[in-house]
C-alpha positions as CSV (number, residue, x, y, z in Angstrom):
1,M,74.7,81.7,180.7
2,F,72.7,84.4,182.4
3,S,73.2,87.5,184.6
4,I,71.0,89.1,187.3
5,E,71.2,92.8,188.2
6,H,69.1,94.8,190.7
7,D,68.3,98.3,189.6
8,F,66.4,101.1,191.3
9,D,63.0,100.0,190.0
10,A,63.6,96.6,188.4
11,T,65.4,93.3,188.5
12,I,67.1,92.6,185.1
13,V,67.9,89.1,183.9
14,T,70.0,88.7,180.7
15,L,70.0,85.4,178.9
16,V,73.0,84.7,176.6
17,D,72.7,81.9,174.0
18,E,75.7,79.6,174.3
19,G,74.5,76.7,172.3
20,E,75.3,75.4,168.9
21,V,75.5,77.8,165.9
22,P,73.3,79.6,164.9
23,L,73.1,81.6,168.1
24,Q,70.2,83.9,169.0
25,E,70.6,87.4,170.3
26,D,70.7,88.1,174.1
27,I,67.3,88.3,175.8
28,V,66.8,90.9,178.5
29,I,64.0,90.3,181.0
30,S,63.1,93.2,183.3
31,S,60.7,92.6,186.2
32,F,58.9,95.6,187.6
33,E,56.3,95.9,190.3
34,E,53.4,95.9,187.8
35,C,54.8,93.9,184.8
36,V,57.6,92.0,183.1
37,T,59.2,93.0,179.8
38,V,61.1,90.8,177.4
39,E,63.4,92.4,174.9
40,Q,65.6,91.0,172.1
41,Y,67.5,92.7,169.3
42,D,66.3,92.0,165.8
43,A,69.2,92.3,163.3
44,R,66.8,92.1,160.3
45,T,65.1,95.4,161.3
46,D,68.0,96.8,163.5
47,T,65.5,97.4,166.3
48,M,64.8,96.0,169.8
49,Q,61.6,93.9,169.9
50,K,59.8,94.2,173.2
51,I,56.8,92.5,174.8
52,T,55.1,93.2,178.1
53,L,53.5,90.6,180.3
54,S,51.3,91.1,183.3
55,W,52.4,89.2,186.4
56,T,49.4,86.8,185.8
57,Q,50.7,86.1,182.3
58,M,54.2,85.5,183.7
59,R,52.9,83.0,186.3
60,D,50.9,81.2,183.6
61,L,54.0,81.0,181.4
62,A,56.1,79.6,184.3
63,A,53.4,77.0,185.1
64,A,53.0,76.0,181.4
65,I,56.7,75.1,180.9
66,D,56.3,71.7,182.6
67,L,52.8,70.8,181.5
68,P,51.7,68.6,178.6
69,E,49.6,69.9,175.6
70,G,46.2,71.1,176.6
71,V,44.2,74.1,177.9
72,Y,44.6,75.1,181.5
73,R,43.5,77.7,184.1
74,R,45.7,78.4,187.1
75,V,43.8,78.8,190.4
76,E,45.4,81.0,193.1
77,K,45.3,79.8,196.7
78,G,42.0,80.8,198.2
79,Q,40.4,81.5,194.9
80,K,37.2,79.6,194.0
81,R,37.3,77.4,190.9
């Protein structure tokens, strides 16, 4: 299950784990104009863990999901190889 919210400066997607036990904590993805952040609560340390991805890294991640093992470079339209 997931939810989508539009705030003043970000779009926030929350992913809720509904699978088999053990379940993972919710993941909150916030997309801003300049970056994307991914946060998840860590019960072992009682803190929120956060990573920040540039939009280039986010596009690479999205492209990588359906590719087989290997090393790749994404080429934008109009960009020389």
